[in-house]
N, C-alpha and C positions, 0 to 999 in steps of 0.2 A: 440452456444451462439450467441445472436444478440447483435451486438455492437451498441451503441446509435447513433453513427455518421456514420454507414455504408452507408446509402443512400447518404448522403452529401459528404463524403470524399472517398468512395470506399475502405475503409479498410476492410480487412477480419475480421471476428469475433474474431479470436485469436491473435490479434497484440496488442502491447503496445500503449498506448495513447501518441502520439507524442507531445501533449500539456503539458506534465509532464516530468520531469527528466532533466538530464544535458543538457545544452544548451538552456534552456527555462527560463522564469521568475520564474517558479515554479520548483526549482532545486531538485526535489525528488518526490516520491510518485508513480512513474510509476509501480513499482513492486507491491505495495499494491493495487492500482487500478486494475491491471491485476488479481491478486488473488481474489479480492472481486467480480469482474465480474464473474469469474469462479464459485465462491460460489453461486452467485445469480443464475447462470445457472445450478445449482445442479451438477456440475462437481465434480469428485472424487479428493479430496485433501488429502494428507498424511502428517501427523506430524511425524517427526522423531527426538525425543529429544536427541538421542545419536550421531547424525551426527555433525561433525565439518567441517566448510568450512573456509579455509584460502583465504582471498582476499586482495591483496596488492593494496591499492588505490594510491600509489605514493605520498601521502602527507608526507611532511618532517617536517613541523613546526606546532607549536601549533595553529597559525593563520589559517593554511590550515585546521587543524582538526576542529576548531571552525566554519569556513566557511561551511564545509561539514555538521557538525551537524545542523547548522541554515537551510541549504537547506532541510535537512531531516524533520525538524520540520515544515517548511513552506509547504512541500509536504503533510505531514500527515494532516495539518490543511485544505489544499486544498481538500483532499479526504474526510474528515469529512464534510466539507461545501457542496461539491458536492452531496454526498449521503444523507445528511440530507434534502437538498432541494428536491431531486428526490424521496426519499424513507423516509417519516417521521418515519417509524418504525426502521430505522437504528439505531437511539439512544438507543432504547430498546435492540436491538441485541448487540450493542457495550457494553452497560452497563452490560448485562448478561454475555457476554464473559469475561470482566474484573472481574466480581464477581467470575466466575469459576476459573479464573487464580489466584486470590487472595486467594480463599479457598485452591486450590491445593498447592500454595506456602507455606501456613502456616501449612499444613498437614505434610510436610517433615521436 
């Protein structure tokens, strides 16, 4: 996979974008960006619906949880903006995925 910034930053293709995530102004989205770049590179991705992951973030208050969710939302918005500007067909793919998920959800 070719990373967009590889010539400028020297990043290897399969690294997280360090402009996203904890410690940056865009406090989330690094994992979504990573997987979407893998998808664009035709990497094999596997969805495992019955897998459960427990991840303790260490947040203890409602305010901490709210801050985390706001960071996730900002990160998601940043990913959408980035790929809508670079790949105008991204909106079509995204809407198609949402329609599939909606249909699958209402089937069960």
